Each structure stands twice: as C-alpha cells, then as structure tokens.
Residue, then its C-alpha position, 0 to 999 in steps of 0.5 A: x671744907x675746912x674739916x676736909x682738908x685737914x684730913x687730906x692733909x694729915x690722913x696720917x696722923x690722924x688714927x684716933x678719927x680714923x678708929x672711930x669711923x671704923x666702929x661708926x661705919x663697920x656696917x656701912x661699908x659692908x654695904x654702900x648700895x644701900x647706904x646710898x640708895x636711901x636718904x643723904x646723910x652729912x656723916x654717912x659722907x664724912x664716915x666714908x672719907x675716914x674710913x676710906x683713910x684707915x683702908x689707905x693706911x693699912x695698905x688696901x688701896x683697892x678697897x680705899x678707892x671703891x669707899x672714897x666713890x662711894x663717899x663722893x657719891x654721898x656728897x654729890x647726892x648732897x651737892x656738896x661741892x666740898x665734900x667731893x672735890x676732897x674726894x675726888x684728890x682722895x681717890x688721886x691717893x688711892x689710884x697712886x698707891x695702884x700706881x694708876x697714874x694717868x687715872x690719877x691725872x685725870x680725877x685730879x683735873x675733874x677736881x680742880x676743875x682745869x681745863x687745860x689737857x695736862x694731863x700725858x697723853x692730851x699733852x701736845x709737846x710741841x706746847x711750851x711750859x707758860x701755855x702748859x701752866x696758863x690754868x695756874x693763873x685761874x685761881x684765886x692768890x689765896x686758894x682754898x686748902x683743899x685746892x692747895x692738896x690738889x695742886x701737890x697731888x698733881x704735882x707729884x704725878x705728873x712727875x712720876x708721869x715724866x713731866x718734871x719741868x711742870x712738876x717743878x713749876x706747880x710745886x713752887x707755886x704750892x710752896x708760895x701758898x703753902x707760906x701765905x697761910x703759914x701751912x709749914x706741914x704742908x711747907x715740908x711736904x711740897x719741899x720734900x717733894x721739889x727734892x724729888x723733882x730736883x733728883x729726876x730732874x738731875x737723872x735726866x740731866x746725867x742720862x743725857x751726859x752718858x748717852x750722847x757724844x755730843x761736846x757742846x751738850x755734853x758739857x750743858x747736860x754736865x752743868x745742868x746735873x751739877x746743878x739738880x744734884x746740889x739742888x736736891x742735897x740741899x734739899x734733903x739736908x734742910x729736911x733732916x732736922x725737920x719735925x715728924x716722919x717728913x725727917x726720916x723720908x728725906x734721909x732715905x732719898x739723900x742716902x739713896x742719892x749719894x748711894x746711886x753716885x757713888x761711881x759717877x765721875x760728876x762727884x768724886x770730890x764729895x766725902x761720901x762716906x762721912x755723909x753715909x756714915x751719919x745718915x746711916x747712924x742716924x737712921x739705924x738708931x732711930x729704926x722706930x721711926x718706922x712705925x712713924x709711917x702708914x704700913x705700906x709706905x712702911x714696908x717699901x721704907x724698910x726694904x729699900x734701906x735693907x737695898x741701900x746697906x747691901x749696896x754699902x756692901x758692894x761698894x769697895x771704895x768706902x766702908x762706915x766706920x763703925x760698921x762691918x759687912x756682917x753687921x750690915x747685912x744682918x740689919x738688912x736681913x732682919x728688916x726685910x724679912x719683917x717687911x716681907x712678914x708684914x707684906x703678908x699680913x696686908x696680903x699684898x702681892x705686890x708688896x711681898x713680890x718685891x720683899x722677896x727679890x730683896x732678900x734674893x739680894x741680901x742672899x746673894x751679897x752673902x753668897x748663899x746662892x741657893x736661898x738668893x735663888x729660892x727668894x727670887x723666884x717666889x719673887x717674879x711669881x709673886x709679881x707675875x701674879x699682880x702682872x708687876x712687870x716692873x718688879x718681874x723683870x729685875x728679878x728675872x735679869x738677877x735669875x738669869x745673872x746667877x745662872x750664867x755664872x754659874x754655867x747653866x745657859x740654857x735656864x739662864x737663856x730662858x731667864x733672859x728672854x722674859x726678863x727682856x718681854x717684860x722690860x719692853x712691856x714697862x717701857x711701852x705702858x705709861x700706866x708702869x711708868x718708871x722715872x729710873x727707867x726712863x731716866x736709867x737707859x745706860x744702867x737699867x735698860x742697855x746691860x740687860x740687852x748686852x748681858x743676853x748678847x754676851x750670852x748668846x755668843x758664847x766665846x768657847x761655842x758656836x750655836x746657829x740658832x744662839x747666833x740668829x736670836x744674837x741679832x733680834x736681840x740686837x735689833x731690839x737694842x737698835x730700836x729701844x735706843x732710838x725710843x730713848x733717844x725720841x722719848x717716845x716710849x716703845x716704837x712698834x715695828x708692826x707699822x713698820x713691817x705694814x708699811x713694807x708688805x709688798x717689799x723683800x727681805x735681803x738675802x744678804x745682812x752683816x751684823x757688827x756688835x760691840x761687846x765689852x771685850x770683842x767686835x762680832x760679826x756676823x752674816x745672815x744669809x737665808x738659809x745660814x748665819x756665820x760668825x766672826x769674833x774680832x778683839x775690840x782692841x785691835x780695832x779701836x785704833x783704826x776706826x777711832x783714826x778713821x773716824x778722826x780723819x773724816x770728822x776734820x773740815x780738811x778731810x777733802x784735802x787728805x790724801x790717799x795715803x793718809x787714810x787708805x790704812x785706817x780704811x783697809x785696817x778695818x776692812x782686813x779685821x770686820x770684813x775680809x774674814x766674811x768675805x767667803x760667805x758673801x757673793x762676789x758683788x750684789x746687794x747687801x744690808x748692815x744692821x750696826x750697833x751704836x759703836x759703828x753707826x758714824x762709819x760711811x760703810x761703804x768707806x772701807x777698802x781691801x787694797x784694790x777698791x772700797x766695798x761700795x763698788x761690788x756691792x749696794x749698801x743699805x744701813x738699818x736698825x733691824x732686817x725689816x727695815x732693811x726689806x727693798x722695793x721698787x719706788x715711783x717718785x711721784x708726787x713729792x715735795x722738793x724744799x729747800x733753802x738757798x740762802x741765810x734767813x731768820x732760822x739762821x739765827x736759832x741759838x741751836x744752829x751753829x754759827x759756821x752755816x753758810x748759804x746753798x746757792x746750789x740748793x736751786x739748781x738742785x731742785x730745778x734737776x728735781x723738778x726736771x725728772x719730775x714735773x708734778x713735783x710741788x716745790x718749796x724755796x727759801x721764804x716759801x719753806x716756812x716751818x707752817x707752810x711745810x707742816x700744812x702741804x705734808x698734812x693735806x697732800x699724800x706724798x711718796x717723797x719729801x726731799x729737804x735740801x736745806x742746812x740739818x744737823x743730826x746729834x746723839x742729843x735730840x734738842x741739838x738734831x735739827x733740819x733748817x727751814x727758812x723761818x725756824x729749825x724743824x726739830x725732830x718732835x716738829x717731823x713727828x707731828x708733820x708726819x703723824x698718819x702718812x703711811x704712805x711715805x717711802x722715801x725722804x731726802x736730807x741732802x745738805x745735812x750733817x752730824x754734829x762735830x765729835x758725836x760719834x753717836x750722831x746716827x742717832x739723829x738720822x735713825x731717830x728722824x727715820x723713825x719720827x718721819x714713817x718713811x720707808x727709806x730715809x737718804x741722807x749724808x754724815x758730813x756737808x759735802x760741796x754743793x756742787x757735787x751734791x746736786x749731780x748726785x742727787x740728779x743721777x739718783x732720781x735718775x736711777x729711780x726714774x729708770x726703775x732701781x730700789x732707792x739702794x740700787x739708785x745711790x749706787x748708780x750716783x755714788x759709782x758716777x762720782x766715783x767714776x768721775x774725775x773731778x768728784x773721786x774723793x771719798x769727801x764726795x760720795x762716801x757721805x751718804x748713806x741710805x738707812x731703810x730699803 
C-alpha cells in the first residue's frame, strides 16, 4: 500500500520507473485480457499500474484509463484492497484528463467507501454543508496516504463540478492531514488547489456583484469577492518560491488572476504592472520549467501563458517594462507553435483544437486577420470532431466577430448561430462543466447573445427574417439569465410547450430590447414583424425617474403631475411609434429585456388613459410562455400569514415587515368563490406542511397571501411561511413533477428596493414552480385594495375569463373606483405567462 500511495503522489516525477514499466509490460499491455485470464500476479498488477502513469504522462488518458481498469481487475483477483483502491483513484485521474468529472467523482466515492451521495446529480441542494461533509468523520484521525490522495482528488473534482465550498472544506482537511504526516509535497499541492478554489469562490461572488442591483446583496458580494481575491493571491505568492513544478503553476495561475481582473473596479488600487512584470519576467527566464510538467499539461500551460501575453498586448492601461508588444507577440507565437506541434505528436485532437484557436487569437492581436481566420477555423473543426463544444463555441464566436467587423454579415450570422448553439450545449451538459462560464455570465455568455442581436438588428437596414430571429435570440437570452440566476443548468422550453399544448398564441407581442446605444422595439404579429429604434440616452432618464418614483414608500401620496410626465414620455418614446401596428384594444403580450423588466407596463400613459385601459396585458420571457388558455381554479390551495410569526425573525427578512390582518378576509373571499379550496392560515402554513400538501395533491392553482420578496439575488428571494422563509430551491423541490399547476398567485409580494433586476426573482419563481402563469406584485400594496382586486380576479376566472382577462377586469374595477384609482393600488400587479 505504501508503494501505491507514493506512486500516486509522485507519478509525474517517477520517470525512471515509468520507463522500466514500459519495457517490462510491453507485451502485457498489448493483451490485458489474456493476462487477466491467467493466474493473478502481483508483478503484473504493479506493472500495469506504472504503465498507466506513463500513458497519462504522455497525454493518452483514454489508454491510461483502460490500463488502470485492467490493473484494478488484477488486484481484485488477488483480493488486494490497497491495490484496488489505488487504481480506482488512478482511474479518476484519467477521467479528469478526459473531462468526465461526474464519472471521476463516482469512482472516487467508490474508492473511499463514501456512502453519502455527494456527486452533483445525486446531491440534494437543500442539504446543508455540515450534513454533506459528515462522511469526513468516518475516516481515522491518521488515514493512509492513499486515502489522503483520494480525498485530495475528490476535492478537486467537486470544485470543477461547481461545489467550491465543499471542495474547500475537504482540502482544508487534507492540509491538516498532510501536515500531520509531514508530507511537504502534498501540502504544497493542497495549498495550490486551495488557491484555485478561492479563485472560483471569487468569480462566484464577482458574478453576483455584477448581476445584482440589490444594494445589500451587492455590498455583501463585494466584501466576499475582495476577501476571496486576497486569499487566492496570498496563497499563490506563498507557493511561488516553493520547489518543483508547483512554483510554475502558482505563477501561471496568479498571472491569469491578475490579468482577468485588470478592469474590475474591485481592485483598481493594486499595482498590477509591477506584479505582472515580475511574474512574466520570471516565467520567461525559466521557460525550461515547462519541461518539468507532464506533456499534455505542458502544452496547455504554454498556450495559456501565450494567451496571457496577448492580454498584456491588448491592455493599453499598463505596459510590462523592458518587453515590447512585438517581443511579447513573437514569444507567444513561438510557444503556441511549439505547443501545436507537440499536440499533433500526441495526436490529441482537443489540444490541437485549443492550440489552433490560440494562434488565431495571436494573429488577431497582430492584425494578420487572414491567418487568424485560418487558425480559428482549423481549431473549430478539430473541436467539433471530438465534440469539445466548450472550445468550439469560442472559436466560432471569434470567427463571427471577424466576419462582422469585415462586413461579411451572412457569414457572421452563421457563426453566431453555431456559437450560441454550442454554448447552450456546454451550459446544458454537466459533463462539459466550465466554471468560467457558470460564474462569468456577464463576460462569457451575455455578450455573445447581445452581439448577435445587434448584428441582426443592423441600424443601416431592415430584414424581416433577421428581425424575427432577433426576437428568438432575445427569448433565449431571457431564459439564460433565469438559468444563471437559479444556478440550475439549462431550462427546457419543451416542458413549457407541453404544459401549454391546449393554449393559443397571442396575436400581438411587443419586444423591448436594450442594446449598447439604442433600444429596439419590435411588434410581432401573426403575419408580420415591425420595428422602431430609439436612442438609449433619450429613454434612460424618464425611465429611471419613473422607476425611482414608484419605488418610494410615499408613491401613494405622489400626485399625478409628478409621475405622469415620465410615464407619458416613456409611452411616447416606446409605444406611440408602434401603435399603428396594434389593434385599438385587445390582448397584447410583452417580452422584456432585463433593463425593462421592473417597469409596470400597464402604467404607461398616452396623455388620456393608461395602457391597461384599452389593452389586456401579460409579460413573459418568450412567446410560448405568453400563450393564453382558459382556466378553472379547482382544486386550489390558499395559504397565508396574517400576523407576526417565527419567520419574521429570519436574517434575510427585512425588519420593517408588518402583519397582514386583511389576509384572512382575502382568503375568505377566495374560499367563498371556491368552496372546495384547501386553506392553510398562520400556524398551519409551515414549510413542511405546505410541501406535504403540494406533493400529495394535484392543485391547478396555489394562492399565497403572505409577505414575499423578489430580488436579483437568489438568496434574497423568498416567500414567507409561518415558521421559516421558503427560498426558490424550496419551491423547486415542492413543485417538482407537478405538471398540472396552472396558476401561482403571490398577492403580498414586493421587489427588493432599488433593484432594477429584481424581476429575475419573479421569473425564477415562475420557472421553479413550473406554473403556466404567475400573478405577482412589483411592490407591496395596501391590504384592503389587494383583497378587493383578488376577489374580482377570481370572479373573472369563474366567469370563464383567461388569466390575463381576469387581471384586466380586476385592475379596471380599482382604476374606475373613487377610492383606489391611484396607480399605486392596481398597477403593481403583473401576470407572468399566460
């Protein structure tokens, strides 16, 4: 067992043993089955193990995996438990090299005899961190080195699979064990991967900071990101002077961390130029250190270093002393050409694909665009051949950009299409997990969609087919934003289509799309599509002023002459130019870019009346989501919290929430119209009871009359039950497999104050609940008027109205009344879906 553990830890350095094994087992490895059919032999098992190391070192992970599987069988025939465990861990190394991280995780849990389901896909997200890590207590205080190596690899796999918190805890345990055994090499490896994990946690926090407008969440994310960045930087710097190839890896990773964050406002005061100069100079002086790495790792290190050199060339904010751009480009080119040649020697198609793309990147920086096009195209072909979609989409995006800038619009169009298609594959397939994509939505995902939409909606011309496709891409972007918000992987529209198979399309749908310097308004009818363009600078001021007014607590006291000018200005800019394409009255749907999603559309005013007076309005993420259908609200679950309960003391709940005594009246009104409704009020409405009732019944509608908050921060989005808040993940597990839910009503909810993207919370709840339609409010409305509006809404449903018609009927009843005509009372309510 001791020899196996030493081999696993030091396999990259044991070249003399690898070569010995290569000679000793040349005939053996050509026919594993014949050998394993013969009498078990410990020497054969050992030589197969060493042969696997040699194959992995030389970049043949697939063959290494097969060899270690044969070695495992040999040890199994000998009933040699340490040998079996060691070769399962070896198999995980090969699986990681092949990108099969789920399989690697499963093999490691088998090797370590972990019964808990900790690999993604089996891990229950509602389980807390301490419960997930309970398996660590089953190991002895001084486990064998082979177990230590297994835990170390498990931590690294879980980090790649999007579980950095779990990874960090396991690595910390590994570090303690390595210190106890005075294993310095393992300590350095663990410290390096702790730094890598801190980088993932930093990117996670930075992503949240960039995407949320919620002030509290933003401040929290900023503080966390700063802490994680500092932790990673300190760990890398600590390892820079360590022996072996750990030092080289630490330099590479620190350089990437610094270059990736030169433009972020989080770290403007760091002296990046000096840091980068020292790192780059040190690496250049010691280029021979690349030879210390395994061949395939050396290839990727050369390519990534070359890419970082070009980042320096492209960044005009700083220069590296003593190194001209010409020198940097020349060095990058030389290293990448060498890496490509080595990748071809190994016949590693994925590495060849990546190397070609990096060469394209270098030639783009030096304005040799024909060569750039050639290498991007070659890289794309190699990536497609081995289904390396995470590489393919990048080079397709680069080709699309090249063609767009050179005016070759149709070629650019085709490459944008395939780039988005392959990006969707990466985001939907956990086997192709990429933390840069998961935690870099604003940099790695959103710009691709927006660039393509801008291309399709070219300012210099009109193309109906392109305009229609732009609406489809906007819908895809809307769903991608929801998926990123929920952190749930791809959200399939097929399920949505299946739920709406008896519904009909809306005849008029308006798309509001914000691009870099303009807003595009598109009207899609059953037969045609129309377009209007307006400068973003003209729209932004009245829209921001309107948003600020409706977010203020004193909105109810605000007179019409203070808010109507802004409402009318937005209407004149966005709606008036397209009125000619709309009917004088009827049903219209809106698909909104995130920039517009918190705008109460029905509040826009033409100078005589609000938009909600002639039109029946609903909003959605796509045309499919807006399909309307008739609805009979039976059976129905009605739940509410009317007084202060234990959940009011939860840390995420705003401290200014007040009891809602009118909830009982609201529920009584609904019960009167729907006598068969099941009700849960106050102490009955606990999280467990609610989940139990939802799972054991087939409700067509669920009405929640309780405080709820929507935010662009997932952790700040909740619905208040009596005992504790229901988070979005709670709703997911409660509503999963419920295909008959037609309507979810949240009658006492509000969006987070000052959060322009808080509609994501509503859209996220809608997606996780799986309801065809969600009725919610953008701000907390007076309880009495809400009770009246909800009563009218259910009256309309019982009369055979669609959900949108019922809401329109209810809102008009308040608008026409003397007491509740102010838009504060009725315009907050929005129907998401059909």
